[in-house]
Steps between C-alpha positions, in 0.01 A plus 500: 500500500677822516212654315239371751708630786517837337123524443388320819361807666312612188342156463381503863352842451321378186355198683381725779333728248330205332371371836358841582337522158350152548359588842358823363327318215346248739371774735366698210312203373352429843375859531349477155302185604374642834377833363214358283370292796477805725332697228252219448415487876456876515278489194281231646467689829415821315236327291346344809481839670340657196248217476402541866455873454279443198282254690459743789411780260243283320334383826224748605562678827228433763351787691555506881128453569488183287801361677351567843174331402683194375700488820184500706356212297811285542498297827774608734779246527759519770867467408825535685558842347167624638571421862626791708545326833168607655342168412709306747283278714168541316570252219295707260189492723400843623233522767293810438403691810196720450512807719181600673334792331402765746262643242304173486256607766126523504388789280144518626449593862281251686287626785606377842288483813617524855443178689293561815588325827361149513507187710694185414409402143332166435409326173145637495634856494619453144137490389524879512676474163252264336489546124860617469735317261861416590777350286734285709844451341667234715703193401478318834195273509476506880499880504233497230278274709551705815382822335218327313384333821515827691278678246290198400169620650561873465340545159833619359579348161859371482687414180833318541814539287801276566759757390541842343456370146160350584399819678568708188316250281195519726506881498511508121165320492343653812629805689194554718683446828508728802829363630790266417667313784844458342759257633839667463696182418360263235642287216499606135407859587520637853272756658737792436516452123128423476414816694726712279312375193164557669590857595609570142149420373247782563216247473605366841529832683187428704656185650685514831805269513578372849829317555502167684847436638696402806754772416461783748829689470484866397683431172254222415200725566659776292553258212133396516386861495724583205351208308153648552374293792272722708496303824689215665354205692747295699505121487360313684184697425310656791123543479499847653758628251312352203172649622657844542644495146169389350314764697743774397454442127140382480315756284279739690184378331560163666610642832340311786537776757337783308171600659372604158544145363208365706150509354309327781640684802605856580808461718531867586139512617544188710817636660327829577211318675763304698667820618793442259609210718625257236544213746145538623371524143690186401350321800147593387573381146626165629187458715280585202657223291472245781136588575347589163708340221226238429201719583357484146462122534324537837259767372424299185413196713280710734309651207446161337357366826288815534675593824467871422534618861849355551607612151385853584693497828821377333477762225457770764834394651664508157369849436651635823837325468546578129445871572763495776771348281433718194332231286231728355418282197416199714314729742265628229437153361423368851250782557320426172498125571358552848222712354422243231461204734123546489493569124470260206748221443659649184615812680634302794688264270666790317601674824621175657732446203624862517556467876702181446725667240555811713588297809742266320683790334510691828656204685772468230589869527510490880734200493721674245516812714575308820778299332697823461389701804477239773 
């Protein structure tokens, strides 16, 4: 016992040393186990990185042009990362607004005529434009019928399109129109877009496009002009306004008021004989039609019944009146017919037929002249 007491402190110190050694061994062993695991993880990560690098090096690099082409061929798909906030409210649907092109105007200048003063226009006055062709682009059936009814007996040929698409389809097959009456507001393709396309095609430069619209504000008219519409007709359509537009753009060779367009009567000569009094001249022309329009039938009947005396007297009247109104062609034919009344039947028959043709053509020209100048 005495010995244990003596060495008590040394024994405690030895135990403490042993405990420390034991703890050290355990910690050392733990470090030895963990180190291979970390090395293994680092090795795996390094190998993976090297493998990725090798794959990237082996894969051929695409040129920028190829990439851009492939991107164009791939349909665009929207994703959350592509949205920048500007799409709010449109739900992916973007309504394209086509600005009016100021350059889309008529390239070829069309000759315009000044409209002379005239009385209240009636349906018969539109016969002045007989033979002209008009394309009517109008979606409203009632409006179609109104215009067709107004020009029904005028001799104007009207082709109807129900919208701008139909109008363009018609023009592709046949562009021989003097004018297009274009409704501004139509389904599928309105008058503005249709006119822009028409003005872009040089094959249609000879065609006048006239807007049909109830819009009369300055901005609306400006928009029509920018689209290439030459004139504007307000709805509901007025006969006087339509007549004036047709008159303005009817080609000169079909002008009804040109004195040079008459072959049976010399207007200038007739006016000179009447003292340049147009009202007096018009009065004489009206009396001529009322008194002598059917004279060829009367003379033919008199000749057939051998009533030469009355036929001679009637032809003498025709000779005097035709000279006063400037109808020199009929005047000469009447003189020859009067002389041939005592000649053979063949000569009389030929001159009677010539007289009939001259008189009928003369009456048509006088009526055409009076329809504009009365």
